[in-house]
LUMMI-9170 format. One line per 5 residues: number of its first residue (from 1); their letters; for each residue x, y, z of N, C-alpha, C. Coordinates in nm, 4 decimals. Layout:
N
NUM = a = X:Y:Z:X:Y:Z:X:Y:Z | ...
// end
This chain:
86
1 = mtelp = 10.5044:11.1483:9.1984:10.4483:11.1046:9.1442:10.4530:10.9948:9.0296 | 10.4163:10.8593:9.0798:10.4686:10.7586:9.0307:10.3639:10.7172:8.9007 | 10.4122:10.6878:8.7199:10.3043:10.6064:8.6610:10.2352:10.5008:8.6626 | 10.1589:10.5031:8.6724:10.0313:10.4119:8.6520:10.0856:10.2738:8.5113 | 10.1186:10.1141:8.5652:10.1504:10.1021:8.4793:10.0306:10.0915:8.3112
6 = ryeyv = 10.1201:10.0714:8.2167:9.9825:10.0122:8.1069:10.0018:9.8953:8.0989 | 9.8511:9.8392:8.0338:9.8215:9.7559:8.0175:9.9077:9.6941:7.8969 | 9.8968:9.5974:7.8593:9.9862:9.5630:7.7571:9.9144:9.5478:7.6533 | 9.7897:9.5391:7.5782:9.7498:9.5893:7.4469:9.7608:9.6976:7.4324 | 9.7638:9.8227:7.5070:9.7990:9.9695:7.5507:9.9124:9.9592:7.4722
11 = klada = 10.0210:9.8700:7.5282:10.1658:9.8789:7.4959:10.2172:9.8236:7.3097 | 10.1445:9.6910:7.2803:10.1378:9.7032:7.1533:10.0884:9.7580:7.0682 | 9.9356:9.8869:7.0705:9.8863:9.9197:7.0249:9.9403:10.0146:7.0247 | 10.0308:10.1401:7.1130:10.1682:10.2013:7.0402:10.3039:10.1668:6.9699 | 10.2895:10.0443:7.0293:10.4297:10.0075:6.9247:10.3545:9.9759:6.7727
16 = iatdi = 10.2483:9.9172:6.7261:10.1703:9.9362:6.6581:10.1473:10.0258:6.5187 | 10.1122:10.1793:6.6692:10.0936:10.3346:6.6143:10.2436:10.3294:6.5429 | 10.3366:10.3438:6.6501:10.4881:10.4123:6.5982:10.5081:10.3600:6.4773 | 10.4756:10.2144:6.4345:10.5350:10.1173:6.3374:10.4636:10.2199:6.1782 | 10.3350:10.2576:6.2503:10.3005:10.3149:6.1169:10.2780:10.4883:6.0676
21 = asgkl = 10.3872:10.5483:6.2135:10.3780:10.6593:6.1851:10.5591:10.6515:6.1470 | 10.5728:10.5636:6.1672:10.7247:10.5258:6.0942:10.7667:10.4921:5.9233 | 10.6375:10.4981:5.9304:10.6550:10.4254:5.7252:10.6134:10.3036:5.7579 | 10.7077:10.2255:5.8315:10.6882:10.0824:5.8762:10.5829:10.0441:5.7804 | 10.4747:10.0539:5.8761:10.3680:9.9966:5.8029:10.2820:10.1451:5.7355
26 = pqgaa = 10.2598:10.1157:5.5979:10.2346:10.2103:5.5163:10.0730:10.2180:5.5376 | 9.9690:10.3606:5.5181:9.9031:10.3632:5.4490:9.8424:10.2418:5.3523 | 9.8340:10.1811:5.4145:9.7230:10.0133:5.3081:9.7234:9.9176:5.3192 | 9.8862:9.9439:5.4091:9.9531:9.7852:5.4552:9.8501:9.7070:5.5337 | 9.8361:9.5923:5.5275:9.7779:9.5090:5.6173:9.8595:9.4773:5.7128
31 = lpger = 9.7867:9.4542:5.8281:9.8535:9.4112:5.9201:9.8675:9.2281:5.9719 | 9.9339:9.2268:6.0044:9.9674:9.0581:6.0042:9.8471:9.0139:6.0782 | 9.8745:8.8436:6.0379:9.7427:8.8030:6.0918:9.7502:8.7784:6.2842 | 9.6013:8.7352:6.3734:9.6234:8.7812:6.5223:9.7142:8.6714:6.5413 | 9.7249:8.5756:6.4975:9.8068:8.4237:6.5659:9.9461:8.4983:6.5137
36 = amtdl = 9.9855:8.5488:6.4024:10.1136:8.5809:6.3510:10.1704:8.6867:6.4106 | 10.0554:8.7859:6.5235:10.1293:8.9134:6.5926:10.1236:8.8607:6.7266 | 10.0852:8.7365:6.7836:10.0599:8.6043:6.9181:10.2638:8.5848:6.9239 | 10.2812:8.5370:6.7753:10.3804:8.5293:6.7764:10.4857:8.5948:6.7680 | 10.4847:8.6692:6.7222:10.5894:8.8528:6.6823:10.6211:8.8886:6.8665
41 = ysvsi = 10.4632:8.9258:6.8942:10.5346:9.0560:7.0210:10.4729:8.9357:7.1064 | 10.5083:8.8315:7.1441:10.4955:8.7254:7.2457:10.3907:8.7872:7.3416 | 10.2039:8.8284:7.2923:10.1314:8.8286:7.3773:10.0630:8.7650:7.3283 | 9.9423:8.7236:7.4012:9.8150:8.6615:7.3467:9.7547:8.7036:7.2769 | 9.6261:8.5797:7.2531:9.5668:8.6686:7.1361:9.4521:8.7037:7.1488
46 = gtvrr = 9.3980:8.7076:7.3251:9.2852:8.8612:7.3825:9.3896:8.9538:7.3421 | 9.5270:8.9725:7.3479:9.6441:9.0909:7.3786:9.5560:9.1771:7.2380 | 9.6209:9.0547:7.1387:9.5873:9.1523:7.0026:9.4887:9.1713:6.9663 | 9.3731:9.0510:6.9902:9.2593:9.1326:6.9849:9.2230:9.2831:7.0247 | 9.2423:9.3503:7.1704:9.2451:9.4223:7.2374:9.2991:9.5335:7.1485
51 = avvel = 9.3909:9.5361:7.1116:9.5156:9.6415:7.0873:9.4572:9.6598:6.9220 | 9.3881:9.5702:6.8636:9.3477:9.6020:6.7225:9.2123:9.7371:6.7291 | 9.1547:9.6601:6.8516:9.0137:9.7531:6.8888:9.0475:9.8721:6.9061 | 9.1818:9.9012:7.0143:9.2228:10.0431:7.0353:9.2912:10.1083:6.9126 | 9.3653:10.0467:6.8475:9.4105:10.1250:6.7182:9.2567:10.1504:6.5986
56 = rkrgl = 9.1451:10.0766:6.6043:9.0464:10.1379:6.5082:8.9610:10.2704:6.6062 | 8.9705:10.2687:6.7655:8.9509:10.3573:6.8445:9.0266:10.4593:6.8341 | 9.1201:10.4434:6.7479:9.2239:10.5963:6.6963:9.1862:10.6176:6.5485 | 9.1535:10.5414:6.4851:9.1197:10.5691:6.3241:9.2359:10.5179:6.2998 | 9.3165:10.4178:6.3420:9.4318:10.3596:6.2535:9.4660:10.2447:6.1499
61 = vatlp = 9.3606:10.1709:6.2053:9.3308:10.0491:6.0928:9.1782:10.0473:6.0864 | 9.0823:9.9767:6.0190:9.0464:9.9098:5.9741:9.0250:9.7755:5.9606 | 8.9112:9.6941:5.9718:8.9083:9.5866:6.0257:8.7612:9.5317:5.8748 | 8.8344:9.4351:5.7284:8.7590:9.3811:5.6867:8.7358:9.2425:5.6811 | 8.5800:9.2030:5.7457:8.5781:9.1032:5.7596:8.5839:8.9445:5.6936
66 = akgty = 8.7085:8.7714:5.7429:8.7739:8.7546:5.6645:8.8747:8.8109:5.5289 | 8.8942:8.8930:5.5465:9.0064:8.9533:5.4542:9.1056:9.0457:5.5509 | 9.1307:9.0988:5.6905:9.2685:9.1151:5.7317:9.2051:9.2805:5.7837 | 9.2940:9.3526:5.8633:9.3232:9.4551:5.9485:9.4066:9.5127:5.8665 | 9.3931:9.6440:5.8143:9.4952:9.7699:5.7667:9.4965:9.8799:5.8015
71 = vigmp = 9.5979:9.9546:5.7554:9.6575:10.0670:5.7867:9.5428:10.1847:5.7699 | 9.4784:10.2694:5.7626:9.3951:10.3493:5.6919:9.4361:10.5030:5.7754 | 9.5257:10.5134:5.8533:9.5762:10.6051:5.9249:9.6517:10.6445:5.9218 | 9.6793:10.7710:5.9842:9.8500:10.8079:6.0550:9.8400:10.8941:6.2024 | 9.8971:10.8418:6.3158:9.8405:10.8828:6.4570:9.8110:11.0138:6.3919
76 = eptdd = 9.7412:11.1496:6.5057:9.7893:11.2517:6.5068:9.8861:11.2980:6.6232 | 10.0003:11.3850:6.5113:10.0947:11.4398:6.6040:10.0415:11.4393:6.7487 | 10.1599:11.4343:6.8554:10.1888:11.4697:7.0053:10.2308:11.6275:7.0202 | 10.1864:11.7452:7.0872:10.2372:11.8370:7.1266:10.2365:11.8007:7.2879 | 10.3656:11.8347:7.3361:10.3992:11.7688:7.4714:10.4062:11.9091:7.5763
81 = rpkts = 10.4059:11.9927:7.4682:10.4198:12.1333:7.5164:10.2862:12.1798:7.6214 | 10.3321:12.2783:7.7422:10.1850:12.2895:7.8407:10.1453:12.4176:7.7432 | 9.9792:12.3781:7.7757:9.9205:12.4803:7.7150:9.8615:12.6307:7.7642 | 9.9217:12.7214:7.6956:9.9413:12.8799:7.7557:9.8381:12.9517:7.6791 | 9.7241:12.9743:7.7585:9.6251:13.0513:7.7114:9.6667:13.2414:7.6283
86 = e = 9.6560:13.2715:7.5596:9.7017:13.3470:7.5025:9.5332:13.4811:7.4747
// end
């Protein structure tokens, strides 16, 4: 079975989440502005906005009006092992 393609905003959110997990974007760090991210990641501003919403849903960032978007959390570790009943 083939995997479904992921939306660009999900790819961007995953890339930023990886930067947060690696420490490249530590807690308290500001994300680049929307327009800067469009240039940095070569995506549209709509994609950037949807990615930021996705990161907020994941609890990784918070946006302060007129201040910017800041890292507030770390991604949950993923456990890809199959679940077994004990």
